[in-house]
C-alpha positions in Angstrom: 0.0 0.0 0.0 1.2 3.5 -0.8 2.8 5.6 1.9 0.1 7.7 3.6 2.5 10.1 5.3 2.5 13.8 4.3 -0.5 16.0 3.1 -0.6 14.5 -0.3 -0.8 11.0 1.2 -4.4 11.6 2.3 -5.5 14.8 0.5 -5.1 13.3 -3.0 -7.1 10.2 -2.2 -9.8 12.3 -0.6 -10.0 14.5 -3.7 -10.2 11.4 -5.9 -13.1 10.2 -3.7 -14.9 13.6 -4.0 -14.4 13.5 -7.8 -15.8 10.0 -7.9 -18.9 11.0 -6.0 -19.4 14.1 -8.1 -19.0 12.1 -11.3 -21.5 9.5 -10.1 -24.2 12.0 -9.2 -23.6 13.9 -12.5 -24.0 10.7 -14.4 -27.3 10.0 -12.5 -28.6 13.4 -13.4 -27.6 13.0 -17.1 -29.3 9.6 -17.1 -32.6 11.4 -16.6 -32.2 12.8 -20.1 -32.5 9.2 -21.5 -35.8 8.5 -19.7 -38.1 10.2 -22.3 -36.7 8.0 -25.1 -36.0 4.6 -23.5 -37.5 4.8 -19.9 -35.7 4.0 -16.7 -35.2 0.4 -17.8 -33.7 1.3 -21.1 -31.4 3.9 -19.5 -30.2 1.3 -16.9 -29.5 -1.2 -19.7 -27.5 1.3 -21.8 -25.5 2.4 -18.8 -24.7 -1.2 -17.7 -23.9 -2.5 -21.2 -21.6 0.4 -22.1 -20.1 0.5 -18.6 -19.4 -3.2 -18.7 -17.7 -3.0 -22.0 -15.5 -0.1 -20.7 -14.6 -1.9 -17.5 -13.9 -5.3 -19.2 -11.5 -3.6 -21.5 -9.9 -1.7 -18.7 -9.7 -4.5 -16.1 -9.4 -7.6 -18.3 -10.6 -9.9 -15.4 -9.8 -13.1 -17.4 -6.0 -12.5 -16.8 -6.2 -13.3 -13.0 -9.0 -15.9 -12.8 -8.9 -17.7 -9.4 -8.6 -21.5 -9.1 -11.9 -21.8 -7.2 -14.1 -18.8 -8.1 -17.2 -18.2 -5.9 -19.6 -18.3 -8.9 -22.8 -18.3 -6.8 -21.7 -15.2 -4.9 -20.7 -13.6 -8.2 -24.1 -14.3 -9.7 -25.8 -12.8 -6.6 -23.5 -9.8 -6.9 -24.4 -9.2 -10.5 -28.1 -9.5 -9.8 -27.7 -7.0 -7.0 -25.9 -4.5 -9.2 -28.7 -4.8 -11.8 -31.3 -4.3 -9.1 -29.5 -1.3 -7.6 -29.3 0.5 -11.0 -32.7 -0.2 -12.4 -34.5 0.5 -9.1 -32.5 3.7 -8.6 -33.5 4.9 -12.1 -37.1 3.9 -11.6 -37.1 6.0 -8.4 -35.6 8.9 -10.2 -38.6 9.0 -12.5 -40.7 10.5 -9.7 -38.3 11.5 -6.9 -35.6 14.2 -6.7 -32.0 12.9 -7.0 -31.0 14.0 -3.5 -33.9 12.2 -1.9 -33.4 9.1 -3.9 -29.7 8.7 -3.0 -30.4 9.4 0.6 -33.1 6.7 0.7 -30.8 4.3 -1.1 -28.2 4.8 1.6 -30.5 2.8 3.9 -29.0 -0.3 2.4 -25.3 0.1 3.4 -26.4 1.7 6.7 -28.5 -1.4 7.5 -25.5 -3.7 6.7 -23.2 -1.6 9.0 -25.7 -1.5 11.9 -26.7 -5.2 11.6 -23.1 -6.3 11.3 -22.1 -4.4 14.5 -22.3 -5.8 18.0 -22.4 -2.4 19.6 -25.7 -1.4 21.2 -24.8 2.2 20.6 -25.3 1.6 16.9 -29.0 1.5 17.4 -28.7 5.2 17.9 -27.5 5.5 14.3 -30.4 3.5 13.1 -32.8 5.7 15.0 -31.1 8.8 13.5 -31.4 7.4 10.0 -35.1 6.6 10.6 -35.6 10.2 11.7 -34.0 11.4 8.5 -36.1 9.2 6.3 -39.2 10.4 8.1 -38.2 14.0 7.4 -37.6 13.1 3.8 -40.9 11.5 3.1 -43.1 13.7 5.3 -42.7 16.6 2.9 -41.9 16.6 -0.8 -40.7 19.0 -3.3 -42.3 22.4 -3.0 -44.3 21.1 0.0 -45.9 18.2 -1.9 -45.7 14.7 -0.6 -43.3 12.3 -2.3 -44.5 9.6 -4.7 -45.0 6.4 -2.7 -44.0 4.3 -5.8 -40.8 6.2 -6.1 -40.0 5.7 -2.4 -40.6 1.9 -2.8 -38.2 1.8 -5.8 -35.6 3.7 -3.8 -35.9 1.3 -0.9 -35.7 -1.6 -3.3 -32.4 -0.1 -4.5 -31.3 0.2 -0.9 -32.0 -3.5 -0.3 -30.1 -4.5 -3.4 -27.2 -2.3 -2.4 -27.1 -4.1 1.0 -27.0 -7.4 -0.8 -24.3 -6.0 -3.1 -22.1 -5.2 -0.1 -22.5 -8.6 1.5 -21.9 -10.6 -1.7 -19.2 -8.1 -2.7 -17.0 -9.0 0.3 -16.9 -12.6 -0.8 -16.3 -11.9 -4.5 -13.7 -9.2 -3.9 -11.7 -11.6 -1.8 -11.4 -13.9 -4.8 -11.4 -11.5 -7.8 -9.9 -8.3 -6.3 -10.1 -5.3 -8.7 -11.8 -7.5 -11.4 -15.0 -7.6 -9.3 -16.3 -4.3 -10.7 -16.0 -5.5 -14.3 -17.4 -8.9 -13.7 -20.4 -7.8 -11.6 -21.4 -5.1 -14.0 -20.9 -7.5 -16.9 -23.4 -9.9 -15.3 -25.8 -7.1 -14.5 -25.7 -6.0 -18.1 -26.6 -9.5 -19.3 -29.5 -9.6 -16.8 -30.8 -6.2 -17.8 -30.4 -6.5 -21.6 -33.6 -8.5 -22.2 -35.5 -6.2 -19.8 -34.3 -3.1 -21.6 -35.0 -4.6 -25.0 -38.5 -5.6 -23.9 -39.2 -2.2 -22.6 -37.5 0.1 -25.1 -37.0 -2.1 -28.2 -35.2 -0.7 -31.1 -34.9 2.7 -29.4 -31.9 1.4 -27.6 -30.1 1.4 -30.9 -30.9 5.0 -31.8 -27.6 6.6 -32.8 -28.9 9.9 -31.5 -28.8 8.5 -27.9 -25.3 7.2 -28.1 -23.4 10.3 -27.0 -25.6 10.9 -23.9 -25.5 7.1 -23.1 -21.7 7.1 -23.4 -21.5 10.1 -21.1 -23.7 8.4 -18.6 -21.7 5.2 -18.7 -18.4 7.1 -18.3 -19.6 9.4 -15.5 -21.5 6.7 -13.6 -19.2 3.7 -14.1 -15.7 4.1 -15.6 -14.7 7.3 -13.8 -16.1 6.6 -10.3 -14.7 3.0 -10.2 -11.3 4.0 -11.5 -11.0 6.9 -8.9 -12.4 4.9 -6.0 -10.2 1.9 -6.5 -7.2 4.2 -6.7 -8.3 6.0 -3.5 -9.1 2.9 -1.6 -5.6 1.6 -2.0 -4.2 4.8 -0.5 -6.4 5.5 2.5 -7.8 3.7 5.6 -11.0 1.8 4.8 -12.8 3.6 7.7 -11.9 7.0 6.4 -13.1 6.0 2.9 -16.4 4.6 4.3 -17.1 7.7 6.4 -16.2 10.1 3.6 -18.5 8.5 1.1 -21.3 9.3 3.5 -21.3 12.7 1.8 -22.9 11.1 -1.2 -26.4 12.4 -0.5 -25.1 15.9 -0.4 -23.6 15.5 -3.8 -27.0 14.2 -5.0 -28.7 17.3 -3.7 -26.2 19.6 -5.4 -26.3 17.6 -8.7 -30.1 17.7 -8.6 -30.1 21.5 -8.0 -27.4 22.4 -10.5 -28.2 20.0 -13.3 -31.9 19.3 -12.9 -33.3 22.3 -11.1 -34.6 20.2 -8.3 -35.0 22.2 -5.1 -35.5 20.6 -1.7 -37.3 22.1 1.2 -35.5 22.9 4.5 -37.1 19.9 6.2 -35.9 17.6 3.4 -32.4 19.0 3.6 -32.5 18.3 7.3 -33.5 14.7 6.5 -30.6 14.3 4.1 -28.3 15.7 6.8 -29.5 13.2 9.3 -29.1 10.2 6.9 -25.5 11.4 6.2 -24.7 11.7 9.9 -26.2 8.2 10.6 -24.2 6.7 7.7 -21.0 8.3 8.8 -21.5 7.3 12.4 -22.3 3.7 11.5 -19.4 3.4 9.1 -17.0 4.8 11.7 -18.2 2.5 14.6 -18.5 -0.7 12.5 -15.1 -0.4 10.7 -13.0 -2.1 13.3 -10.0 -2.7 11.1 -8.4 -0.2 8.8 -7.7 -2.8 6.1 -11.3 -4.1 6.0 -12.6 -4.5 2.5 -14.8 -1.6 1.3 -16.9 -2.2 -1.8 -17.4 1.0 -3.9 -20.6 2.4 -5.2 -22.2 1.1 -8.4 
């Protein structure tokens, strides 16, 4: 592992993590531009297929294939990735980006709390529950949030939790190839869904530039930056710092989509972020614990 001494030893990885979060949220905002043409299912398919091709070329996972690969866990991981992306996009059809990503954070937060033996972690769960209540109690411009969108976002959260649990097993066997393999399987799973929903519209050349931008911003750039950063900073620091993700979602929604949240909702996002950071800090007992990056 690289030397962490000196300002650059921690500042540069932190900046890379910030850039990864910003790129991911920008990619999610740009993906909304694909919804009118191919729907959430088609947008998820385009992102996964193009992102898988990029990562397979970049990572070339076949070069370091383990002797006894955990294929069942890999299949679960791929299905979880597919679920995270398509449910996240379905939620974005009716919910603001900042709210969606905050609700999705319930997945990793639940894994952190359930996996901890500290009674104090129940406080983080209660704090997160309070944040969710603030989020759903009042919607954009005072209107209540769409219940279907909330359900999709919580479905994405459940899949993200499964992704983390399966990812720990798969990452131990495949290392950095995990991203390419899991997204490749997710692309195979989503392709018939996308074709069934959007049909020939997926092949429209006019959509290719935006679809490539979404794939680059949501997949290639975040994964590359996060894997670089994770090798150069403590796992606990990385986990806590990524708790800022909902804040980036709020900013991306405001700057790129014109989505404005009320004061109460912003308070809910802040509570979810605080709960995620606290749970990540208290549950990360070892600095070299594996951390699975975002999808």
